[in-house]
C-alpha positions in Angstrom: 101.5 -30.4 -53.0 102.8 -26.9 -53.9 101.2 -23.7 -52.6 100.9 -21.0 -55.3 100.4 -17.3 -54.5 99.0 -14.5 -56.8 98.8 -10.8 -56.3 96.8 -8.4 -58.4 96.5 -4.6 -58.3 93.7 -2.7 -60.4 93.0 0.9 -60.2 89.4 2.1 -59.5 89.6 4.6 -62.2 90.5 2.1 -65.0 87.4 -0.2 -64.4 85.3 3.1 -64.4 87.0 4.4 -67.5 86.4 0.9 -69.4 82.8 1.1 -68.3 82.3 4.8 -69.5 84.1 3.9 -72.9 82.5 0.8 -73.8 79.1 1.0 -71.7 78.2 -1.3 -69.0 78.1 -4.4 -71.4 81.6 -4.8 -70.6 80.6 -5.4 -67.0 78.4 -8.0 -67.9 81.0 -9.7 -70.0 83.8 -9.7 -67.6 81.6 -10.4 -64.0 79.1 -13.1 -63.3 75.7 -11.7 -62.8 75.8 -12.0 -59.1 79.0 -10.0 -58.9 77.4 -7.2 -61.1 74.4 -7.2 -58.8 76.8 -6.8 -55.7 79.0 -4.2 -57.1 76.1 -2.2 -58.7 74.3 -2.3 -55.4 77.2 -0.3 -53.7 76.8 3.5 -53.4 80.4 3.7 -55.4 81.0 0.5 -57.5 84.1 1.0 -58.9 86.3 0.0 -56.1 84.3 -3.3 -55.7 84.6 -4.2 -59.5 88.4 -3.3 -59.3 88.7 -5.9 -56.5 87.3 -8.5 -58.3 89.3 -7.8 -61.4 92.2 -7.7 -59.2 91.3 -11.2 -58.0 91.1 -12.7 -61.6 94.7 -11.2 -62.2 95.8 -12.7 -59.0 94.5 -16.2 -59.9 96.4 -15.8 -63.2 99.6 -15.2 -61.4 98.9 -18.2 -59.0 98.6 -20.4 -62.1 94.8 -20.7 -62.4 93.4 -20.7 -65.9 90.0 -19.9 -67.1 88.0 -23.0 -68.1 89.5 -24.9 -65.3 87.6 -26.2 -62.2 89.8 -24.1 -59.9 88.7 -21.2 -62.2 85.1 -22.0 -61.7 85.6 -22.2 -57.9 87.2 -18.8 -58.0 84.1 -17.4 -59.8 81.7 -19.1 -57.5 83.8 -17.8 -54.5 83.7 -14.1 -56.0 79.8 -14.3 -56.7 79.2 -15.5 -53.1 81.5 -13.3 -51.0 81.1 -9.5 -50.0 84.1 -7.2 -49.7 87.0 -8.9 -47.8 87.7 -12.6 -48.0 86.5 -16.0 -48.7 87.9 -19.6 -48.7 86.9 -22.6 -50.6 88.8 -25.4 -48.8 87.5 -28.0 -51.0 89.0 -26.2 -54.1 92.2 -25.1 -52.2 91.5 -21.3 -52.6 91.7 -18.5 -50.4 91.2 -15.1 -51.6 91.4 -11.7 -49.7 90.4 -8.3 -51.3 91.1 -4.8 -50.1 90.9 -1.2 -51.7 92.3 2.0 -50.7 93.1 5.2 -52.2 91.8 4.4 -55.6 93.6 0.9 -55.8 92.2 -2.6 -55.3 94.2 -5.5 -54.0 93.7 -9.1 -54.3 95.7 -11.7 -52.6 95.0 -15.4 -53.8 96.4 -18.5 -52.3 95.8 -22.0 -54.2 96.8 -25.2 -52.6 94.4 -27.5 -54.8 
């Protein structure tokens, strides 16, 4: 079984600008309710939103597609995890999130 790796980078300012331009409804469309609750509870939410968006980009790079069981596992993992990392061994997903200097990074490994 092949192992696929994806990396995503997102600037915090781009997420903040999108929310400012389109309203917070854009956050409701892109992120799950638990993600919105978690990110919005942080003193500065934009790095947390950016990290989760980077995770989606990393997933696409690793070959995951919206609507598939692996994508649902990713969304569940993102909804349950805090800031750093999460693993869903049953789905074959490992995800690490980081942010620094206005840029969020996600590294996703998929072996499912």
